[in-house]
C-alpha positions as semicolon CSV with decimal commas, in nm:
position;residue;x (nm);y (nm);z (nm)
1;M;5,880;8,699;-6,921
2;K;5,504;8,784;-6,650
3;K;5,378;8,401;-6,824
4;V;5,674;8,265;-6,666
5;L;5,666;8,379;-6,350
6;L;5,357;8,323;-6,289
7;I;5,410;7,958;-6,401
8;L;5,718;7,920;-6,132
9;F;5,458;8,096;-5,897
10;C;5,155;7,811;-5,928
11;V;5,446;7,541;-5,938
12;L;5,588;7,684;-5,605
13;I;5,235;7,721;-5,443
14;L;5,155;7,360;-5,539
15;S;5,495;7,199;-5,461
16;F;5,475;7,404;-5,090
17;V;5,052;7,296;-5,059
18;T;5,129;6,932;-5,154
19;I;5,465;6,897;-4,898
20;H;5,245;7,059;-4,658
21;S;4,988;6,865;-4,660
22;V;5,191;6,508;-4,607
23;F;5,293;6,679;-4,323
24;A;5,030;6,730;-4,178
25;K;4,837;6,397;-4,178
26;R;4,844;6,205;-3,858
27;V;5,040;5,849;-3,766
28;L;4,848;5,589;-3,793
29;P;4,857;5,354;-3,403
30;Q;4,926;5,062;-3,607
31;V;5,219;5,239;-3,743
32;A;5,308;5,468;-3,430
33;N;5,386;5,107;-3,260
34;T;5,514;4,891;-3,519
35;N;5,844;4,920;-3,302
36;N;5,698;4,737;-2,981
37;A;5,573;4,395;-3,051
38;T;5,388;4,414;-2,645
39;S;5,266;4,750;-2,730
40;N;5,108;4,588;-3,036
41;A;4,980;4,279;-2,866
42;Q;4,809;4,469;-2,626
43;S;4,672;4,691;-2,858
44;A;4,495;4,443;-3,046
45;I;4,388;4,253;-2,707
46;K;4,234;4,613;-2,644
47;T;4,024;4,645;-3,005
48;K;3,945;4,292;-3,068
49;G;3,848;4,203;-2,748
50;I;3,764;3,777;-2,631
51;T;3,903;3,517;-2,907
52;V;3,530;3,336;-3,004
53;S;3,555;3,025;-3,203
54;V;3,184;2,892;-3,387
55;K;3,087;2,577;-3,580
56;L;2,834;2,292;-3,599
57;R;2,806;2,019;-3,393
58;S;2,840;1,716;-3,649
59;D;2,496;1,659;-3,680
60;R;2,433;2,015;-3,750
61;N;2,191;2,027;-3,433
62;A;2,398;2,250;-3,262
63;I;2,674;2,494;-3,240
64;I;2,977;2,490;-3,034
65;A;3,120;2,750;-2,904
66;T;3,470;2,802;-2,765
67;L;3,531;3,170;-2,570
68;T;3,956;3,226;-2,461
69;N;4,121;3,541;-2,360
70;L;3,900;3,599;-2,060
71;K;4,071;3,815;-1,855
72;I;4,047;4,069;-2,059
73;A;3,724;4,099;-1,996
74;K;3,492;4,212;-1,677
75;D;3,171;4,069;-1,846
76;I;3,108;3,807;-2,142
77;S;2,727;3,751;-2,259
78;Y;2,618;3,562;-2,570
79;S;2,276;3,493;-2,714
80;L;2,201;3,260;-3,003
81;S;1,872;3,329;-3,242
82;Y;1,736;3,152;-3,590
83;K;1,418;3,053;-3,638
84;T;1,264;2,735;-3,720
85;G;1,093;2,623;-4,061
86;D;0,789;2,739;-3,932
87;N;0,961;3,113;-3,948
88;I;0,876;3,075;-3,529
89;D;1,152;3,293;-3,373
90;Q;1,397;3,098;-3,176
91;V;1,629;3,268;-2,906
92;A;1,873;3,111;-2,604
93;Q;2,158;3,394;-2,370
94;S;2,351;3,322;-2,127
95;S;2,691;3,452;-1,983
96;V;3,005;3,354;-1,895
97;D;3,210;3,443;-1,575
98;P;3,526;3,575;-1,700
99;K;3,736;3,442;-1,426
100;E;3,675;3,039;-1,561
101;K;3,885;2,801;-1,629
102;E;3,995;2,826;-1,996
103;P;3,891;2,740;-2,288
104;V;3,527;2,783;-2,219
105;V;3,315;2,611;-2,459
106;R;2,899;2,591;-2,494
107;E;2,690;2,367;-2,688
108;L;2,403;2,565;-2,771
109;L;2,103;2,313;-2,930
110;F;1,837;2,393;-3,202
111;G;1,597;2,307;-3,030
112;T;1,513;2,235;-2,620
113;C;1,613;1,946;-2,389
114;S;1,375;1,823;-2,141
115;T;1,515;1,791;-1,733
116;N;1,546;1,370;-1,789
117;N;1,775;1,479;-2,118
118;V;1,471;1,420;-2,371
119;C;1,526;1,667;-2,643
120;R;1,351;1,790;-2,988
121;Y;1,544;1,953;-3,255
122;D;1,372;2,207;-3,484
123;T;1,371;2,182;-3,847
124;G;1,401;2,439;-4,123
125;I;1,661;2,643;-3,940
126;H;1,752;3,013;-4,081
127;D;1,900;3,313;-4,049
128;A;2,103;3,196;-3,755
129;K;2,296;3,440;-3,588
130;F;2,540;3,328;-3,288
131;V;2,637;3,706;-3,089
132;V;2,918;3,749;-2,847
133;T;2,914;4,092;-2,662
134;T;3,197;4,171;-2,413
135;T;3,266;4,470;-2,178
136;L;3,637;4,503;-2,129
137;L;3,806;4,547;-1,854
138;T;3,870;4,920;-2,049
139;G;3,499;5,011;-2,048
140;K;3,487;4,956;-2,423
141;K;3,203;4,717;-2,566
142;V;3,340;4,420;-2,819
143;V;2,985;4,314;-2,993
144;K;3,094;4,007;-3,271
145;T;2,866;3,853;-3,469
146;F;2,877;3,529;-3,691
147;N;2,600;3,449;-3,904
148;I;2,538;3,066;-3,945
149;K;2,424;2,879;-4,259
150;I;2,296;2,513;-4,188
151;K;2,326;2,291;-4,510
152;K;2,186;1,949;-4,427
C-alpha cells in the first residue's frame, strides 16, 4: 500500500511540476501580436531595418544596391570591401540621406574611375562583402552583410 501511495504521490508531483512549467513560460512577441497586423508590420520594420537589394551588374564589374523604407532610419551608411587577384584590399564607403527619394540606387564598381570617366576594373575579385549599417529612429543599430561571389 505504501508503494502505491508513493508512486501516486510522485506522479502527482511530476504532473504539477510539468503543468506549472508550461504556465511559467513567456509568450513570444510574434505570438502575442498575431491578432494585430499593424502591430506586426511595425514590429518587423523596427527589427529588420531598411530594405536592401543587391545584385551584380551584367558585366560583373560592379554591384547595384537598391535601398527602400528609408523613413524608419536616421542614419544609413554602406561599404563594399573586396580583395583583388593580387590580394590587395579595396574598400569603398559612403552614406545615404534618409530623406532621399525612394528607391535609392547605388552602383559600386570593382575598380576606380578618373574624373573624365575612364574606368579601370580590378580583376580576380574575391572575398567581396557589401555591408549596410542603419541606425533606426528608435536608436537600434541594424547591420546587414551581403557576401558577394563573382563567377566570370
